[in-house]
C-alpha positions in Angstrom: 0.0 0.0 0.0 2.9 2.4 0.8 4.5 1.6 -2.5 1.3 2.6 -4.3 0.9 5.8 -2.3 4.4 7.0 -3.0 4.3 6.0 -6.7 1.0 7.9 -7.3 2.2 11.0 -5.4 5.5 11.1 -7.3 3.7 10.7 -10.6 1.2 13.5 -9.8 4.0 15.9 -8.7 6.1 15.2 -11.7 3.3 15.9 -14.1 2.6 19.4 -12.9 5.2 22.3 -13.4 4.3 24.9 -10.8 4.1 28.6 -10.9 4.3 28.4 -7.1 5.8 25.2 -5.8 3.4 25.0 -2.8 0.4 24.4 -5.0 1.0 20.7 -5.6 2.9 20.1 -2.5 0.1 21.5 -0.4 -2.4 19.1 -2.0 -0.3 16.0 -1.3 -0.6 14.3 2.2 2.4 14.7 4.4 5.0 12.0 3.9 6.1 9.7 6.7 9.2 7.6 7.3 7.3 4.6 6.2 6.7 6.3 2.8 10.5 6.8 2.7 11.1 3.1 3.3 8.7 2.3 0.5 10.1 4.8 -1.9 13.6 3.3 -1.5 12.4 -0.3 -1.2 14.6 -0.7 1.9 13.0 -4.1 2.6 15.0 -5.3 -0.4 18.2 -4.3 1.4 19.3 -7.3 3.6 20.4 -6.8 7.2 21.5 -9.2 10.0 20.3 -9.3 13.5 22.0 -11.3 16.3 19.8 -11.7 19.4 21.3 -12.9 22.7 18.6 -14.3 25.1 19.4 -15.1 28.7 17.8 -18.5 29.6 19.2 -18.7 33.1 16.7 -19.6 35.9 16.7 -16.1 37.2 14.6 -15.1 34.2 11.7 -17.0 35.8 12.7 -16.6 39.4 9.7 -14.9 41.0 8.6 -12.6 38.2 8.4 -14.4 34.9 10.6 -12.4 32.4 11.3 -15.2 30.1 7.9 -15.9 28.4 7.2 -12.1 27.8 10.6 -11.9 26.2 9.8 -14.8 23.9 6.4 -13.2 23.0 7.9 -9.8 22.2 10.7 -11.4 20.2 8.0 -13.1 18.1 6.4 -9.7 17.4 9.8 -8.2 16.6 10.7 -10.9 14.1 7.3 -10.6 12.4 8.1 -6.9 11.5 11.4 -7.6 9.9 12.0 -7.9 6.2 11.7 -11.4 4.8 15.3 -11.2 3.5 16.8 -10.1 6.8 19.1 -12.7 8.4 18.5 -13.5 12.1 20.6 -15.5 14.6 19.1 -16.3 18.0 21.7 -17.4 20.6 20.3 -18.6 24.0 22.9 -18.4 26.8 23.2 -19.6 30.3 26.0 -22.1 30.9 28.3 -22.6 27.9 26.5 -25.7 26.7 23.3 -23.7 26.1 24.9 -21.6 23.3 25.1 -24.7 21.1 21.3 -24.4 20.5 21.8 -21.5 18.0 19.2 -21.1 15.4 19.8 -18.8 12.3 18.4 -18.1 8.9 16.3 -15.6 6.9 13.1 -14.4 8.4 11.1 -15.6 5.5 7.4 -16.1 5.8 7.6 -18.1 9.1 9.7 -16.1 11.6 8.5 -18.3 14.5 10.9 -21.1 13.5 13.8 -18.8 14.5 12.7 -19.1 18.1 12.7 -22.9 18.2 16.2 -23.0 19.8 14.8 -21.3 22.9 13.9 -23.8 25.7 10.4 -23.9 26.9 11.5 -22.8 30.3 14.6 -20.9 31.6 16.5 -23.3 33.8 20.1 -22.5 33.3 22.4 -22.2 36.3 24.9 -19.6 34.9 24.9 -16.4 32.8 27.8 -16.9 30.5 27.7 -13.7 28.5 31.3 -14.0 27.2 30.7 -17.3 25.3 27.4 -15.9 23.9 29.1 -12.7 22.6 32.0 -14.7 21.2 29.6 -16.8 19.1 27.8 -13.6 18.0 31.1 -12.0 16.8 32.1 -15.1 15.0 28.9 -15.3 13.0 28.9 -11.7 12.1 32.5 -11.9 10.9 31.9 -14.7 8.4 32.4 -13.7 4.8 29.3 -12.9 2.7 27.3 -11.6 5.6 25.1 -8.4 5.2 27.0 -5.1 5.6 24.2 -3.8 7.9 24.1 -5.6 11.3 22.8 -5.2 14.8 23.3 -7.3 18.0 21.3 -6.9 21.2 21.2 -8.8 24.5 18.3 -9.5 26.7 19.2 -10.4 30.3 18.3 -9.8 33.9 21.7 -10.3 35.5 25.4 -10.1 35.2 28.1 -12.4 33.8 28.4 -15.3 36.2 30.0 -18.8 35.7 30.4 -21.7 38.2 33.7 -23.1 39.1 34.7 -25.9 36.8 32.1 -25.0 34.1 34.8 -25.0 31.4 33.8 -21.5 30.2 36.6 -19.5 28.5 35.3 -16.5 30.5 35.4 -17.6 34.1 35.5 -14.0 35.3 34.2 -10.7 34.1 37.7 -9.4 33.2 40.9 -10.7 31.8 42.9 -11.1 28.6 40.2 -13.2 27.0 37.8 -10.3 27.2 40.4 -8.0 25.5 40.9 -10.6 22.7 37.1 -10.7 22.3 36.9 -6.9 22.1 39.6 -6.8 19.5 37.8 -9.5 17.4 34.6 -7.4 17.7 36.4 -4.2 16.5 37.8 -6.1 13.5 34.4 -7.4 12.6 32.7 -4.0 13.0 35.3 -2.4 10.7 33.9 -4.6 7.9 30.4 -3.4 8.3 28.7 -0.5 6.6 26.6 -0.1 9.7 26.7 -1.8 13.1 24.7 -1.1 16.2 24.6 -2.9 19.6 22.1 -2.7 22.4 21.6 -4.4 25.8 18.6 -4.6 28.0 18.6 -5.3 31.7 15.3 -6.6 32.9 13.7 -7.0 36.2 15.3 -6.0 39.5 18.7 -5.4 37.8 17.3 -2.8 35.4 19.4 0.3 35.7 20.7 3.2 33.8 18.9 5.6 31.5 17.4 4.9 28.1 19.8 5.4 25.2 22.9 5.8 27.4 26.0 4.9 25.4 28.6 2.5 26.6 31.2 5.2 25.9 29.9 7.1 28.9 30.4 4.2 31.4 32.9 4.5 34.2 35.6 1.8 34.8 33.5 0.3 37.6 30.4 0.1 35.4 32.4 -1.5 32.6 33.6 -4.3 35.0 30.0 -5.1 35.8 28.9 -4.8 32.2 31.0 -6.9 29.9 28.7 -6.1 27.0 30.0 -2.6 26.9 33.6 -3.8 27.2 33.2 -5.8 24.0 30.9 -3.4 22.1 32.1 -0.1 23.4 29.8 1.8 21.0 26.7 0.0 22.3 23.8 1.6 24.1 21.4 0.7 26.8 17.7 0.0 26.3 17.1 0.1 30.0 15.4 0.9 32.3 12.6 -1.2 30.9 9.8 -3.3 32.3 9.1 -6.5 30.4 5.7 -5.0 29.4 7.3 -2.3 27.3 10.0 -4.5 25.8 8.3 -4.3 22.4 8.8 -0.6 22.3 12.4 -1.0 23.4 13.1 -3.5 20.7 12.0 -0.9 18.1 15.3 0.9 18.6 17.5 -1.8 16.9 15.0 -2.1 14.1 14.8 1.6 13.6 18.6 2.0 13.5 18.9 -0.8 11.0 16.1 0.7 8.8 17.9 4.1 8.9 21.1 2.3 7.8 19.2 0.6 5.0 18.0 4.1 3.8 21.5 5.4 3.8 22.7 2.4 1.9 19.9 2.7 -0.7 20.5 6.4 -1.1 24.2 6.1 -1.6 25.5 9.4 -3.1 22.0 10.7 -3.9 21.8 13.3 -1.0 24.9 15.0 -2.6 23.9 14.8 -6.2 23.1 17.9 -8.3 20.0 18.3 -10.5 21.2 18.2 -14.0 20.7 21.4 -16.0 20.7 21.3 -19.8 20.0 24.3 -22.0 18.5 23.9 -25.4 21.7 25.5 -26.8 25.0 26.7 -25.5 24.2 30.3 -26.4 21.2 32.5 -27.2 21.2 35.6 -29.4 19.2 38.7 -28.8 17.0 39.9 -31.6 15.5 43.3 -30.9 16.3 43.0 -27.2 14.5 39.6 -26.7 15.8 36.0 -26.7 14.1 32.6 -25.9 15.6 29.4 -24.6 14.5 26.1 -23.0 16.1 24.5 -20.1 15.7 20.8 -19.0 16.0 19.8 -15.4 16.7 16.1 -14.6 16.5 14.4 -11.2 19.3 11.9 -10.8 18.2 10.5 -7.4 15.7 7.9 -6.2 13.7 10.5 -4.3 11.2 13.1 -5.6 12.7 16.6 -5.5 11.2 20.1 -5.3 13.0 22.8 -7.3 11.8 26.2 -6.2 12.7 29.9 -6.6 13.9 29.3 -10.2 15.6 32.4 -11.7 18.2 33.4 -14.3 21.0 35.5 -13.0 23.0 37.6 -15.4 25.8 40.0 -14.4 25.0 43.6 -14.9 21.4 43.4 -13.9 20.2 44.6 -17.3 18.8 41.3 -18.5 15.5 40.1 -17.0 14.1 36.6 -17.4 10.5 35.4 -17.4 10.1 31.6 -16.8 7.1 29.5 -17.6 7.4 28.1 -14.0 9.2 29.4 -11.0 9.2 25.9 -9.5 8.8 22.3 -10.6 8.4 18.9 -8.9 10.7 16.2 -10.2 9.9 12.5 -9.8 12.8 10.1 -9.3 15.0 10.0 -12.4 12.5 12.3 -14.2 13.1 15.3 -16.5 11.0 18.4 -17.1 11.5 21.5 -19.2 11.0 25.2 -18.5 10.7 27.9 -21.1 12.8 31.1 -20.6 12.3 34.4 -22.2 15.1 36.9 -21.7 14.6 40.6 -22.2 17.5 43.1 -22.4 17.3 46.7 -21.5 19.8 47.8 -24.1 20.2 51.3 -22.7 20.1 54.5 -24.6 20.9 55.0 -28.3 20.7 58.0 -30.6 18.4 56.5 -33.1 16.0 53.5 -33.5 18.4 52.0 -36.0 21.3 51.9 -33.6 21.9 48.4 -32.1 23.7 48.1 -28.8 25.8 44.8 -28.5 25.7 42.5 -25.6 28.0 39.7 -24.3 26.9 38.1 -21.0 27.0 34.7 -19.2 23.7 33.8 -17.6 23.1 31.1 -15.0 20.1 29.3 -13.7 19.8 29.1 -9.9 17.2 27.6 -7.6 16.6 25.9 -4.2 16.4 22.1 -4.3 14.7 20.1 -1.6 12.6 17.0 -1.2 9.4 16.1 0.7 11.6 13.8 2.7 14.3 16.4 3.6 13.2 16.8 7.2 12.8 13.1 7.8 16.3 12.4 6.3 17.8 15.0 8.6 16.0 14.2 11.8 15.4 10.4 11.6 17.9 9.0 9.2 21.0 11.2 10.1 21.5 12.4 6.6 21.8 16.1 5.7 21.0 16.5 2.0 23.0 18.9 -0.1 20.9 19.0 -3.3 21.5 21.8 -5.7 21.5 22.7 -9.4 24.5 21.5 -11.4 26.8 24.2 -12.7 25.3 25.7 -15.9 26.2 28.5 -18.2 24.4 30.2 -21.0 26.1 32.6 -23.3 24.0 35.6 -24.2 25.1 37.6 -27.3 23.6 39.7 -30.0 22.3 43.2 -29.9 19.2 45.2 -29.2 17.6 48.5 -30.2 18.4 51.1 -27.6 15.8 53.2 -25.9 16.2 56.3 -28.1 13.0 58.1 -26.9 14.6 59.6 -23.7 17.4 61.1 -25.7 15.0 62.3 -28.4 12.9 64.0 -25.8 16.1 65.5 -24.3 17.2 66.8 -27.6 13.8 68.4 -28.4 13.7 70.0 -24.9 17.3 71.2 -25.4 16.4 72.9 -28.8 13.4 74.5 -27.2 15.6 75.9 -24.4 18.1 77.2 -26.9 15.3 78.8 -28.9 14.0 80.5 -25.8 17.4 81.7 -24.9 17.9 83.1 -28.4 14.5 84.9 -28.2 15.4 86.2 -24.7 18.8 87.4 -25.9 17.6 89.0 -29.2 14.4 90.5 -27.7 15.3 91.7 -24.2 12.5 92.9 -22.0 11.9 96.7 -22.2 12.5 98.5 -19.0 12.8 102.1 -17.7 11.3 105.3 -19.2 11.9 107.0 -22.5 11.4 110.8 -22.5 11.1 112.7 -25.8 12.1 116.5 -25.5 12.3 119.2 -28.2 15.8 120.3 -29.0 15.0 124.0 -29.8 12.0 126.1 -30.4 10.1 125.5 -33.6 12.1 126.6 -36.6 10.9 125.7 -40.0 12.6 125.5 -43.4 11.0 126.4 -46.6 9.6 122.9 -46.7 8.0 123.4 -43.3 9.9 120.7 -41.3 12.8 120.7 -38.9 16.3 119.9 -40.0 17.1 116.2 -39.2 19.7 115.4 -36.5 20.3 119.0 -35.6 22.3 119.1 -32.3 22.4 122.2 -30.3 24.1 123.0 -27.0 22.2 122.2 -23.9 20.3 125.2 -22.5 22.0 127.2 -19.8 21.5 125.9 -16.2 19.1 128.7 -15.5 17.1 128.0 -18.6 13.8 126.2 -18.0 13.7 122.6 -19.1 11.6 122.2 -22.3 8.3 120.5 -21.9 8.6 116.9 -23.1 6.6 115.8 -26.1 6.0 112.4 -24.5 7.0 110.2 -21.5 7.0 106.5 -22.6 7.0 103.7 -19.9 8.9 100.7 -21.3 7.8 97.1 -20.7 7.4 93.8 -22.5 9.6 92.3 -25.2 7.7 93.4 -28.3 8.7 96.7 -30.1 6.7 99.6 -28.5 5.1 102.0 -31.0 4.7 105.6 -29.9 3.3 108.9 -31.2 4.9 112.1 -30.0 2.5 114.4 -28.2 -1.2 115.3 -28.5 -2.4 117.6 -31.3 -1.8 120.7 -29.2 1.9 119.9 -28.8 2.2 119.0 -32.5 0.6 122.4 -33.4 2.9 124.3 -31.0 6.2 122.8 -32.1 5.3 121.7 -35.5 7.0 118.4 -35.2 4.4 115.7 -35.5 6.0 112.3 -35.6 5.9 108.6 -34.6 8.2 105.7 -34.1 9.0 102.4 -32.3 11.3 101.5 -29.4 12.7 98.1 -28.5 15.6 96.6 -26.5 18.8 95.3 -28.1 22.0 93.4 -27.0 25.1 94.9 -28.5 28.2 92.7 -28.4 31.4 94.3 -27.4 34.7 93.8 -29.4 36.1 91.5 -26.7 33.1 89.1 -27.1 33.2 88.6 -23.3 30.1 90.5 -22.6 27.2 92.4 -24.2 25.5 95.7 -23.3 21.8 96.6 -23.4 20.7 99.4 -25.7 17.4 101.0 -26.6 16.8 101.0 -30.3 14.7 104.0 -31.3 13.3 104.5 -34.7 11.6 107.9 -35.3 10.5 110.2 -38.1 7.8 112.6 -39.3 4.5 111.0 -39.7 4.1 112.3 -43.3 7.6 111.3 -44.6 8.6 107.6 -44.5 12.0 108.3 -46.0 13.1 110.5 -43.1 12.7 107.7 -40.4 16.0 107.3 -38.6 17.1 104.6 -36.2 19.6 105.2 -33.3 20.8 103.3 -30.3 20.8 104.9 -26.8 22.8 103.8 -23.9 21.2 103.6 -20.4 20.7 107.0 -18.8 21.9 108.7 -22.0 20.3 110.4 -24.9 20.2 110.6 -28.7 18.7 113.2 -31.0 16.7 112.1 -34.0 15.0 114.5 -36.3 15.1 117.3 -33.9 13.8 115.3 -30.9 16.0 114.5 -27.9 15.3 111.0 -26.6 16.5 110.2 -23.1 16.5 106.7 -21.7 16.1 106.5 -17.9 16.5 103.1 -16.3 14.8 104.6 -13.2 11.5 106.2 -13.7 11.4 110.0 -13.4 
């Protein structure tokens, strides 16, 4: 059933490229460690268990420990894989260890317990001989690379005088030789774990305590830890919860099977294969296709897919930002690259590009947390190194420069207008030069200059006082009809502001350009330039320019 569940989930996930990875992942049920076992077919990986069972009479002295042990062992064996190899070694005095039963679990695990006597009647607890047989069997060639040994007892190593045991005491050189043989055997294993359980009144220690933490005194009373110094205790335990305690060896072996089945998979990289080694931009756009392949036996989640290009001027749009990869499956993602080519001076100008793009992502698995917390494997999945050459050219963004150019021309035009047509300012006063004096033709002589009147002479009454403003030429007519009749100099003209460049070309000065003449004679119109706070005489009229109003 677990096989079906994992297969269906993997197929569904593989079939749907995701825009957001959480879409399909959220719809799938949470995976369990049993799903992991099924996905990797760990039951097809063989392991070996060696079980040492105390059959001394103390196991049934008062409280019956022996029959519950047999019952829990029966349940334990029923949960093992059929291809697992099990050796059951009963021990009491040395002779008892001859009733060893071993073989594959198969479809009838109960037969592995037939070597256990109906009742526990042994007079000794010869742990040394039992462990020696366990080490010898585990060391034989061709045995599974994953192995576990555990001992179930209620007492300490004891032998009677004259029993013929090779381990008459709990210490000595024979124990050292047994420990060396165990170390040599362990070195040949891919995984080895050892556990002991003290039952009944001798139960002591804390659950999971390792033999490496035992003191010298504790090691003398616990020969199991002297032989298997990396072992661990399954005590304290009452016989009623022995089934839960026996789950520790099985779990450790299953974790080892997972690690063996995975091999190098937790460190493999997802293969990345671009549709071509390079893409070429046409009008600032390029398309490509990238294939992602899962080289592992587990489903993988590839999220946060993006294309990184140095310079930051190339943007990528992917058909999916995340995909689910079934074991050994491949899926493709379409990539559209857009290049901001920068500014150019015309639409026909192509800006070249030479970049190296790279696909990046985060790679995980639905089993990542289980692998880390329960299996002892820290995955390091990633995308394989990949490189995409980006070449070609694109049309630059000429519009900003075009707008800038138009604005610049407008500014220059405005500056020219401002320069050529300065704003009129101040006051222009028109005064008669001398009393009316007519020629035979009845008009004043043009441009007649006379000395200024004496200081005590009254200032002539002006024809006109013209306030200057604006940039356009200012027309004017000198005086009302009474003045024209009095002086006989009717006339009109225009006034405007001008810049006059100096010979050094370092500066320019403002002038008032005055054009004036008799109203009835166009040929006598004369134009003159007047400095600030100065005057000019045109056709018998003195024009004074005052920058401050008078």
